N, CA, C, O and CB atoms as a CASP TS submission, in Angstrom:
PFRMAT TS
TARGET T0000
AUTHOR 0000-0000-0000
METHOD Language model
MODEL 1
PARENT N/A
ATOM      1  N   MET     1      10.284  57.348  32.740  1.00  0.00           N
ATOM      2  CA  MET     1       9.377  58.251  32.071  1.00  0.00           C
ATOM      3  C   MET     1       7.923  57.784  32.223  1.00  0.00           C
ATOM      4  O   MET     1       7.042  58.596  32.506  1.00  0.00           O
ATOM      5  CB  MET     1       9.749  58.369  30.597  1.00  0.00           C
ATOM      6  N   TRP     2       7.670  56.491  32.038  1.00  0.00           N
ATOM      7  CA  TRP     2       6.308  55.977  32.163  1.00  0.00           C
ATOM      8  C   TRP     2       5.772  56.173  33.574  1.00  0.00           C
ATOM      9  O   TRP     2       4.580  56.406  33.771  1.00  0.00           O
ATOM     10  CB  TRP     2       6.260  54.497  31.786  1.00  0.00           C
ATOM     11  N   THR     3       6.654  56.077  34.540  1.00  0.00           N
ATOM     12  CA  THR     3       6.234  56.270  35.926  1.00  0.00           C
ATOM     13  C   THR     3       5.731  57.699  36.129  1.00  0.00           C
ATOM     14  O   THR     3       4.696  57.913  36.761  1.00  0.00           O
ATOM     15  CB  THR     3       7.398  55.964  36.896  1.00  0.00           C
ATOM     16  N   HIS     4       6.460  58.667  35.596  1.00  0.00           N
ATOM     17  CA  HIS     4       6.050  60.069  35.718  1.00  0.00           C
ATOM     18  C   HIS     4       4.715  60.312  35.008  1.00  0.00           C
ATOM     19  O   HIS     4       3.859  61.039  35.511  1.00  0.00           O
ATOM     20  CB  HIS     4       7.137  60.997  35.139  1.00  0.00           C
ATOM     21  N   LEU     5       4.553  59.709  33.860  1.00  0.00           N
ATOM     22  CA  LEU     5       3.311  59.869  33.113  1.00  0.00           C
ATOM     23  C   LEU     5       2.126  59.293  33.888  1.00  0.00           C
ATOM     24  O   LEU     5       1.062  59.910  33.935  1.00  0.00           O
ATOM     25  CB  LEU     5       3.423  59.196  31.743  1.00  0.00           C
ATOM     26  N   LEU     6       2.299  58.135  34.485  1.00  0.00           N
ATOM     27  CA  LEU     6       1.224  57.518  35.255  1.00  0.00           C
ATOM     28  C   LEU     6       0.927  58.299  36.536  1.00  0.00           C
ATOM     29  O   LEU     6      -0.229  58.392  36.951  1.00  0.00           O
ATOM     30  CB  LEU     6       1.586  56.076  35.595  1.00  0.00           C
ATOM     31  N   VAL     7       1.957  58.857  37.160  1.00  0.00           N
ATOM     32  CA  VAL     7       1.739  59.695  38.338  1.00  0.00           C
ATOM     33  C   VAL     7       0.961  60.951  37.950  1.00  0.00           C
ATOM     34  O   VAL     7       0.049  61.363  38.666  1.00  0.00           O
ATOM     35  CB  VAL     7       3.087  60.075  38.998  1.00  0.00           C
ATOM     36  N   ALA     8       1.316  61.556  36.824  1.00  0.00           N
ATOM     37  CA  ALA     8       0.604  62.748  36.353  1.00  0.00           C
ATOM     38  C   ALA     8      -0.853  62.411  36.035  1.00  0.00           C
ATOM     39  O   ALA     8      -1.753  63.186  36.361  1.00  0.00           O
ATOM     40  CB  ALA     8       1.301  63.339  35.105  1.00  0.00           C
ATOM     41  N   LEU     9      -1.088  61.273  35.408  1.00  0.00           N
ATOM     42  CA  LEU     9      -2.446  60.852  35.090  1.00  0.00           C
ATOM     43  C   LEU     9      -3.255  60.620  36.369  1.00  0.00           C
ATOM     44  O   LEU     9      -4.423  61.004  36.442  1.00  0.00           O
ATOM     45  CB  LEU     9      -2.423  59.576  34.233  1.00  0.00           C
ATOM     46  N   GLY    10      -2.653  60.006  37.355  1.00  0.00           N
ATOM     47  CA  GLY    10      -3.312  59.806  38.637  1.00  0.00           C
ATOM     48  C   GLY    10      -3.667  61.127  39.302  1.00  0.00           C
ATOM     49  O   GLY    10      -4.743  61.268  39.884  1.00  0.00           O
ATOM     50  N   LEU    11      -2.764  62.089  39.213  1.00  0.00           N
ATOM     51  CA  LEU    11      -3.029  63.412  39.784  1.00  0.00           C
ATOM     52  C   LEU    11      -4.190  64.089  39.060  1.00  0.00           C
ATOM     53  O   LEU    11      -5.009  64.751  39.698  1.00  0.00           O
ATOM     54  CB  LEU    11      -1.769  64.296  39.708  1.00  0.00           C
ATOM     55  N   VAL    12      -4.275  63.936  37.753  1.00  0.00           N
ATOM     56  CA  VAL    12      -5.400  64.487  36.995  1.00  0.00           C
ATOM     57  C   VAL    12      -6.708  63.882  37.494  1.00  0.00           C
ATOM     58  O   VAL    12      -7.684  64.604  37.696  1.00  0.00           O
ATOM     59  CB  VAL    12      -5.225  64.224  35.479  1.00  0.00           C
ATOM     60  N   PHE    13      -6.741  62.562  37.695  1.00  0.00           N
ATOM     61  CA  PHE    13      -7.953  61.909  38.198  1.00  0.00           C
ATOM     62  C   PHE    13      -8.342  62.431  39.577  1.00  0.00           C
ATOM     63  O   PHE    13      -9.520  62.661  39.851  1.00  0.00           O
ATOM     64  CB  PHE    13      -7.753  60.396  38.256  1.00  0.00           C
ATOM     65  N   VAL    14      -7.362  62.615  40.430  1.00  0.00           N
ATOM     66  CA  VAL    14      -7.642  63.128  41.774  1.00  0.00           C
ATOM     67  C   VAL    14      -8.218  64.540  41.691  1.00  0.00           C
ATOM     68  O   VAL    14      -9.225  64.841  42.331  1.00  0.00           O
ATOM     69  CB  VAL    14      -6.360  63.121  42.640  1.00  0.00           C
ATOM     70  N   LEU    15      -7.582  65.398  40.907  1.00  0.00           N
ATOM     71  CA  LEU    15      -8.047  66.786  40.798  1.00  0.00           C
ATOM     72  C   LEU    15      -9.430  66.866  40.158  1.00  0.00           C
ATOM     73  O   LEU    15     -10.260  67.666  40.591  1.00  0.00           O
ATOM     74  CB  LEU    15      -7.051  67.616  39.984  1.00  0.00           C
ATOM     75  N   GLU    16      -9.692  66.051  39.138  1.00  0.00           N
ATOM     76  CA  GLU    16     -11.000  66.074  38.489  1.00  0.00           C
ATOM     77  C   GLU    16     -12.087  65.498  39.386  1.00  0.00           C
ATOM     78  O   GLU    16     -13.261  65.824  39.208  1.00  0.00           O
ATOM     79  CB  GLU    16     -10.949  65.304  37.182  1.00  0.00           C
ATOM     80  N   GLY    17     -11.732  64.664  40.329  1.00  0.00           N
ATOM     81  CA  GLY    17     -12.715  64.072  41.213  1.00  0.00           C
ATOM     82  C   GLY    17     -13.102  64.949  42.390  1.00  0.00           C
ATOM     83  O   GLY    17     -14.088  64.672  43.071  1.00  0.00           O
ATOM     84  N   ILE    18     -12.339  66.002  42.635  1.00  0.00           N
ATOM     85  CA  ILE    18     -12.618  66.865  43.785  1.00  0.00           C
ATOM     86  C   ILE    18     -13.977  67.556  43.664  1.00  0.00           C
ATOM     87  O   ILE    18     -14.763  67.535  44.611  1.00  0.00           O
ATOM     88  CB  ILE    18     -11.517  67.911  43.933  1.00  0.00           C
ATOM     89  N   LEU    19     -14.263  68.168  42.513  1.00  0.00           N
ATOM     90  CA  LEU    19     -15.506  68.929  42.365  1.00  0.00           C
ATOM     91  C   LEU    19     -16.751  68.051  42.507  1.00  0.00           C
ATOM     92  O   LEU    19     -17.648  68.422  43.264  1.00  0.00           O
ATOM     93  CB  LEU    19     -15.526  69.625  41.016  1.00  0.00           C
ATOM     94  N   PRO    20     -16.856  66.905  41.820  1.00  0.00           N
ATOM     95  CA  PRO    20     -18.061  66.096  42.025  1.00  0.00           C
ATOM     96  C   PRO    20     -18.182  65.551  43.448  1.00  0.00           C
ATOM     97  O   PRO    20     -19.292  65.321  43.926  1.00  0.00           O
ATOM     98  CB  PRO    20     -18.074  64.948  41.047  1.00  0.00           C
ATOM     99  N   PHE    21     -17.072  65.347  44.115  1.00  0.00           N
ATOM    100  CA  PHE    21     -17.127  64.853  45.496  1.00  0.00           C
ATOM    101  C   PHE    21     -17.597  65.944  46.459  1.00  0.00           C
ATOM    102  O   PHE    21     -18.437  65.700  47.326  1.00  0.00           O
ATOM    103  CB  PHE    21     -15.750  64.330  45.930  1.00  0.00           C
ATOM    104  N   VAL    22     -17.048  67.143  46.298  1.00  0.00           N
ATOM    105  CA  VAL    22     -17.343  68.234  47.220  1.00  0.00           C
ATOM    106  C   VAL    22     -18.686  68.898  46.925  1.00  0.00           C
ATOM    107  O   VAL    22     -19.425  69.236  47.849  1.00  0.00           O
ATOM    108  CB  VAL    22     -16.240  69.267  47.164  1.00  0.00           C
ATOM    109  N   ASN    23     -19.008  69.087  45.637  1.00  0.00           N
ATOM    110  CA  ASN    23     -20.204  69.849  45.278  1.00  0.00           C
ATOM    111  C   ASN    23     -20.883  69.242  44.042  1.00  0.00           C
ATOM    112  O   ASN    23     -20.795  69.825  42.961  1.00  0.00           O
ATOM    113  CB  ASN    23     -19.839  71.329  45.018  1.00  0.00           C
ATOM    114  N   PRO    24     -21.554  68.097  44.168  1.00  0.00           N
ATOM    115  CA  PRO    24     -22.167  67.455  43.003  1.00  0.00           C
ATOM    116  C   PRO    24     -23.261  68.305  42.347  1.00  0.00           C
ATOM    117  O   PRO    24     -23.396  68.291  41.123  1.00  0.00           O
ATOM    118  CB  PRO    24     -22.747  66.123  43.408  1.00  0.00           C
ATOM    119  N   ASN    25     -24.039  69.039  43.137  1.00  0.00           N
ATOM    120  CA  ASN    25     -25.085  69.893  42.550  1.00  0.00           C
ATOM    121  C   ASN    25     -24.484  71.047  41.750  1.00  0.00           C
ATOM    122  O   ASN    25     -25.001  71.406  40.692  1.00  0.00           O
ATOM    123  CB  ASN    25     -25.999  70.448  43.650  1.00  0.00           C
ATOM    124  N   GLY    26     -23.414  71.616  42.245  1.00  0.00           N
ATOM    125  CA  GLY    26     -22.723  72.675  41.508  1.00  0.00           C
ATOM    126  C   GLY    26     -22.166  72.162  40.192  1.00  0.00           C
ATOM    127  O   GLY    26     -22.205  72.862  39.180  1.00  0.00           O
ATOM    128  N   LEU    27     -21.647  70.939  40.202  1.00  0.00           N
ATOM    129  CA  LEU    27     -21.128  70.338  38.977  1.00  0.00           C
ATOM    130  C   LEU    27     -22.251  70.159  37.957  1.00  0.00           C
ATOM    131  O   LEU    27     -22.068  70.450  36.775  1.00  0.00           O
ATOM    132  CB  LEU    27     -20.454  68.984  39.280  1.00  0.00           C
ATOM    133  N   ARG    28     -23.407  69.683  38.408  1.00  0.00           N
ATOM    134  CA  ARG    28     -24.554  69.519  37.498  1.00  0.00           C
ATOM    135  C   ARG    28     -24.962  70.844  36.871  1.00  0.00           C
ATOM    136  O   ARG    28     -25.202  70.925  35.666  1.00  0.00           O
ATOM    137  CB  ARG    28     -25.746  68.913  38.244  1.00  0.00           C
ATOM    138  N   ARG    29     -25.039  71.886  37.706  1.00  0.00           N
ATOM    139  CA  ARG    29     -25.407  73.211  37.170  1.00  0.00           C
ATOM    140  C   ARG    29     -24.377  73.692  36.153  1.00  0.00           C
ATOM    141  O   ARG    29     -24.734  74.247  35.114  1.00  0.00           O
ATOM    142  CB  ARG    29     -25.538  74.243  38.314  1.00  0.00           C
ATOM    143  N   MET    30     -23.100  73.478  36.457  1.00  0.00           N
ATOM    144  CA  MET    30     -22.049  73.909  35.547  1.00  0.00           C
ATOM    145  C   MET    30     -22.139  73.160  34.220  1.00  0.00           C
ATOM    146  O   MET    30     -21.994  73.762  33.156  1.00  0.00           O
ATOM    147  CB  MET    30     -20.673  73.699  36.183  1.00  0.00           C
ATOM    148  N   LEU    31     -22.378  71.849  34.278  1.00  0.00           N
ATOM    149  CA  LEU    31     -22.479  71.061  33.046  1.00  0.00           C
ATOM    150  C   LEU    31     -23.694  71.477  32.224  1.00  0.00           C
ATOM    151  O   LEU    31     -23.622  71.500  30.995  1.00  0.00           O
ATOM    152  CB  LEU    31     -22.555  69.563  33.373  1.00  0.00           C
ATOM    153  N   LEU    32     -24.805  71.805  32.873  1.00  0.00           N
ATOM    154  CA  LEU    32     -25.981  72.280  32.145  1.00  0.00           C
ATOM    155  C   LEU    32     -25.696  73.614  31.452  1.00  0.00           C
ATOM    156  O   LEU    32     -26.187  73.858  30.350  1.00  0.00           O
ATOM    157  CB  LEU    32     -27.177  72.424  33.099  1.00  0.00           C
ATOM    158  N   GLN    33     -24.911  74.468  32.088  1.00  0.00           N
ATOM    159  CA  GLN    33     -24.534  75.734  31.460  1.00  0.00           C
ATOM    160  C   GLN    33     -23.562  75.511  30.311  1.00  0.00           C
ATOM    161  O   GLN    33     -23.605  76.236  29.317  1.00  0.00           O
ATOM    162  CB  GLN    33     -23.917  76.676  32.489  1.00  0.00           C
ATOM    163  N   MET    34     -22.679  74.511  30.434  1.00  0.00           N
ATOM    164  CA  MET    34     -21.696  74.233  29.377  1.00  0.00           C
ATOM    165  C   MET    34     -22.365  73.757  28.096  1.00  0.00           C
ATOM    166  O   MET    34     -21.836  73.971  27.005  1.00  0.00           O
ATOM    167  CB  MET    34     -20.689  73.186  29.850  1.00  0.00           C
ATOM    168  N   VAL    35     -23.516  73.118  28.217  1.00  0.00           N
ATOM    169  CA  VAL    35     -24.237  72.635  27.033  1.00  0.00           C
ATOM    170  C   VAL    35     -24.625  73.809  26.134  1.00  0.00           C
ATOM    171  O   VAL    35     -24.743  73.651  24.919  1.00  0.00           O
ATOM    172  CB  VAL    35     -25.500  71.837  27.449  1.00  0.00           C
ATOM    173  N   GLN    36     -24.819  74.967  26.723  1.00  0.00           N
ATOM    174  CA  GLN    36     -25.253  76.137  25.972  1.00  0.00           C
ATOM    175  C   GLN    36     -24.099  76.892  25.315  1.00  0.00           C
ATOM    176  O   GLN    36     -24.336  77.769  24.484  1.00  0.00           O
ATOM    177  CB  GLN    36     -26.007  77.065  26.878  1.00  0.00           C
ATOM    178  N   ILE    37     -22.862  76.571  25.669  1.00  0.00           N
ATOM    179  CA  ILE    37     -21.696  77.257  25.106  1.00  0.00           C
ATOM    180  C   ILE    37     -21.414  76.674  23.719  1.00  0.00           C
ATOM    181  O   ILE    37     -21.399  75.454  23.557  1.00  0.00           O
ATOM    182  CB  ILE    37     -20.440  77.111  26.044  1.00  0.00           C
ATOM    183  N   PRO    38     -21.191  77.531  22.719  1.00  0.00           N
ATOM    184  CA  PRO    38     -20.893  77.044  21.362  1.00  0.00           C
ATOM    185  C   PRO    38     -19.599  76.210  21.321  1.00  0.00           C
ATOM    186  O   PRO    38     -18.684  76.411  22.119  1.00  0.00           O
ATOM    187  CB  PRO    38     -20.775  78.234  20.390  1.00  0.00           C
ATOM    188  N   ASP    39     -19.555  75.272  20.370  1.00  0.00           N
ATOM    189  CA  ASP    39     -18.394  74.389  20.231  1.00  0.00           C
ATOM    190  C   ASP    39     -17.095  75.173  20.071  1.00  0.00           C
ATOM    191  O   ASP    39     -16.073  74.816  20.657  1.00  0.00           O
ATOM    192  CB  ASP    39     -18.582  73.460  19.039  1.00  0.00           C
ATOM    193  N   ARG    40     -17.136  76.233  19.283  1.00  0.00           N
ATOM    194  CA  ARG    40     -15.918  77.025  19.037  1.00  0.00           C
ATOM    195  C   ARG    40     -15.357  77.571  20.353  1.00  0.00           C
ATOM    196  O   ARG    40     -14.147  77.538  20.574  1.00  0.00           O
ATOM    197  CB  ARG    40     -16.214  78.194  18.058  1.00  0.00           C
ATOM    198  N   MET    41     -16.227  78.067  21.214  1.00  0.00           N
ATOM    199  CA  MET    41     -15.781  78.623  22.490  1.00  0.00           C
ATOM    200  C   MET    41     -15.216  77.518  23.389  1.00  0.00           C
ATOM    201  O   MET    41     -14.205  77.724  24.060  1.00  0.00           O
ATOM    202  CB  MET    41     -16.947  79.350  23.199  1.00  0.00           C
ATOM    203  N   LEU    42     -15.855  76.361  23.404  1.00  0.00           N
ATOM    204  CA  LEU    42     -15.331  75.244  24.201  1.00  0.00           C
ATOM    205  C   LEU    42     -13.951  74.814  23.705  1.00  0.00           C
ATOM    206  O   LEU    42     -13.074  74.482  24.503  1.00  0.00           O
ATOM    207  CB  LEU    42     -16.302  74.049  24.156  1.00  0.00           C
ATOM    208  N   ARG    43     -13.765  74.821  22.391  1.00  0.00           N
ATOM    209  CA  ARG    43     -12.435  74.479  21.845  1.00  0.00           C
ATOM    210  C   ARG    43     -11.385  75.496  22.261  1.00  0.00           C
ATOM    211  O   ARG    43     -10.255  75.134  22.589  1.00  0.00           O
ATOM    212  CB  ARG    43     -12.489  74.391  20.312  1.00  0.00           C
ATOM    213  N   ILE    44     -11.762  76.770  22.246  1.00  0.00           N
ATOM    214  CA  ILE    44     -10.823  77.820  22.668  1.00  0.00           C
ATOM    215  C   ILE    44     -10.478  77.660  24.146  1.00  0.00           C
ATOM    216  O   ILE    44      -9.319  77.804  24.534  1.00  0.00           O
ATOM    217  CB  ILE    44     -11.421  79.227  22.407  1.00  0.00           C
ATOM    218  N   ILE    45     -11.478  77.363  24.967  1.00  0.00           N
ATOM    219  CA  ILE    45     -11.238  77.146  26.399  1.00  0.00           C
ATOM    220  C   ILE    45     -10.327  75.939  26.604  1.00  0.00           C
ATOM    221  O   ILE    45      -9.403  75.987  27.415  1.00  0.00           O
ATOM    222  CB  ILE    45     -12.576  76.944  27.156  1.00  0.00           C
ATOM    223  N   GLY    46     -10.587  74.852  25.866  1.00  0.00           N
ATOM    224  CA  GLY    46      -9.752  73.653  25.972  1.00  0.00           C
ATOM    225  C   GLY    46      -8.316  73.922  25.545  1.00  0.00           C
ATOM    226  O   GLY    46      -7.377  73.489  26.212  1.00  0.00           O
ATOM    227  N   LEU    47      -8.142  74.635  24.436  1.00  0.00           N
ATOM    228  CA  LEU    47      -6.799  74.967  23.958  1.00  0.00           C
ATOM    229  C   LEU    47      -6.069  75.842  24.968  1.00  0.00           C
ATOM    230  O   LEU    47      -4.889  75.627  25.244  1.00  0.00           O
ATOM    231  CB  LEU    47      -6.870  75.675  22.598  1.00  0.00           C
ATOM    232  N   SER    48      -6.774  76.832  25.519  1.00  0.00           N
ATOM    233  CA  SER    48      -6.163  77.709  26.525  1.00  0.00           C
ATOM    234  C   SER    48      -5.726  76.907  27.753  1.00  0.00           C
ATOM    235  O   SER    48      -4.656  77.142  28.315  1.00  0.00           O
ATOM    236  CB  SER    48      -7.150  78.821  26.941  1.00  0.00           C
ATOM    237  N   SER    49      -6.565  75.968  28.153  1.00  0.00           N
ATOM    238  CA  SER    49      -6.230  75.130  29.302  1.00  0.00           C
ATOM    239  C   SER    49      -4.988  74.284  29.027  1.00  0.00           C
ATOM    240  O   SER    49      -4.101  74.185  29.874  1.00  0.00           O
ATOM    241  CB  SER    49      -7.413  74.227  29.663  1.00  0.00           C
ATOM    242  N   MET    50      -4.927  73.675  27.846  1.00  0.00           N
ATOM    243  CA  MET    50      -3.757  72.853  27.499  1.00  0.00           C
ATOM    244  C   MET    50      -2.483  73.687  27.435  1.00  0.00           C
ATOM    245  O   MET    50      -1.440  73.269  27.938  1.00  0.00           O
ATOM    246  CB  MET    50      -3.980  72.148  26.157  1.00  0.00           C
ATOM    247  N   LEU    51      -2.563  74.872  26.816  1.00  0.00           N
ATOM    248  CA  LEU    51      -1.379  75.723  26.715  1.00  0.00           C
ATOM    249  C   LEU    51      -0.933  76.214  28.090  1.00  0.00           C
ATOM    250  O   LEU    51       0.266  76.292  28.361  1.00  0.00           O
ATOM    251  CB  LEU    51      -1.659  76.914  25.797  1.00  0.00           C
ATOM    252  N   SER    52      -1.888  76.546  28.957  1.00  0.00           N
ATOM    253  CA  SER    52      -1.541  76.956  30.319  1.00  0.00           C
ATOM    254  C   SER    52      -0.847  75.823  31.061  1.00  0.00           C
ATOM    255  O   SER    52       0.143  76.045  31.760  1.00  0.00           O
ATOM    256  CB  SER    52      -2.797  77.401  31.087  1.00  0.00           C
ATOM    257  N   GLY    53      -1.364  74.613  30.910  1.00  0.00           N
ATOM    258  CA  GLY    53      -0.743  73.451  31.548  1.00  0.00           C
ATOM    259  C   GLY    53       0.667  73.215  31.054  1.00  0.00           C
ATOM    260  O   GLY    53       1.571  72.942  31.844  1.00  0.00           O
ATOM    261  N   LEU    54       0.862  73.321  29.732  1.00  0.00           N
ATOM    262  CA  LEU    54       2.208  73.152  29.174  1.00  0.00           C
ATOM    263  C   LEU    54       3.164  74.221  29.692  1.00  0.00           C
ATOM    264  O   LEU    54       4.325  73.933  29.980  1.00  0.00           O
ATOM    265  CB  LEU    54       2.160  73.194  27.643  1.00  0.00           C
ATOM    266  N   LEU    55       2.678  75.452  29.809  1.00  0.00           N
ATOM    267  CA  LEU    55       3.518  76.534  30.323  1.00  0.00           C
ATOM    268  C   LEU    55       3.911  76.267  31.774  1.00  0.00           C
ATOM    269  O   LEU    55       5.068  76.457  32.149  1.00  0.00           O
ATOM    270  CB  LEU    55       2.787  77.887  30.209  1.00  0.00           C
ATOM    271  N   ILE    56       2.966  75.834  32.578  1.00  0.00           N
ATOM    272  CA  ILE    56       3.269  75.512  33.982  1.00  0.00           C
ATOM    273  C   ILE    56       4.287  74.389  34.067  1.00  0.00           C
ATOM    274  O   ILE    56       5.236  74.466  34.848  1.00  0.00           O
ATOM    275  CB  ILE    56       1.988  75.119  34.740  1.00  0.00           C
ATOM    276  N   ILE    57       4.097  73.351  33.272  1.00  0.00           N
ATOM    277  CA  ILE    57       5.054  72.234  33.261  1.00  0.00           C
ATOM    278  C   ILE    57       6.433  72.730  32.847  1.00  0.00           C
ATOM    279  O   ILE    57       7.435  72.369  33.465  1.00  0.00           O
ATOM    280  CB  ILE    57       4.580  71.110  32.305  1.00  0.00           C
ATOM    281  N   TYR    58       6.489  73.551  31.811  1.00  0.00           N
ATOM    282  CA  TYR    58       7.773  74.062  31.329  1.00  0.00           C
ATOM    283  C   TYR    58       8.479  74.906  32.394  1.00  0.00           C
ATOM    284  O   TYR    58       9.682  74.767  32.614  1.00  0.00           O
ATOM    285  CB  TYR    58       7.566  74.892  30.058  1.00  0.00           C
ATOM    286  N   LEU    59       7.717  75.775  33.047  1.00  0.00           N
ATOM    287  CA  LEU    59       8.325  76.703  34.007  1.00  0.00           C
ATOM    288  C   LEU    59       8.803  76.016  35.287  1.00  0.00           C
ATOM    289  O   LEU    59       9.824  76.401  35.856  1.00  0.00           O
ATOM    290  CB  LEU    59       7.335  77.787  34.362  1.00  0.00           C
ATOM    291  N   PHE    60       8.061  74.995  35.740  1.00  0.00           N
ATOM    292  CA  PHE    60       8.357  74.419  37.041  1.00  0.00           C
ATOM    293  C   PHE    60       9.008  73.049  36.990  1.00  0.00           C
ATOM    294  O   PHE    60       9.309  72.475  38.037  1.00  0.00           O
ATOM    295  CB  PHE    60       7.116  74.331  37.826  1.00  0.00           C
ATOM    296  N   HIS    61       9.231  72.518  35.816  1.00  0.00           N
ATOM    297  CA  HIS    61       9.841  71.182  35.741  1.00  0.00           C
ATOM    298  C   HIS    61      11.152  71.235  34.953  1.00  0.00           C
ATOM    299  O   HIS    61      11.357  70.481  34.002  1.00  0.00           O
ATOM    300  CB  HIS    61       8.862  70.172  35.086  1.00  0.00           C
ATOM    301  N   ARG    62      12.009  72.125  35.365  1.00  0.00           N
ATOM    302  CA  ARG    62      13.322  72.222  34.710  1.00  0.00           C
ATOM    303  C   ARG    62      14.344  71.498  35.546  1.00  0.00           C
ATOM    304  O   ARG    62      15.519  71.452  35.181  1.00  0.00           O
ATOM    305  CB  ARG    62      13.744  73.698  34.498  1.00  0.00           C
TER
END
């Protein structure tokens, strides 16, 4: 189980590193725009992302 968790964590790092590697200026612009989004909306986006991830894991890891 720990092996799967560490592999998943490594995959998250790889996926999160793609955007700053490929388009650092685009990432900066996106982060500057995110500063203007209200906290409530960011929480909703984060929750939606987590629920989508859980659904994908549930559907494809049976």
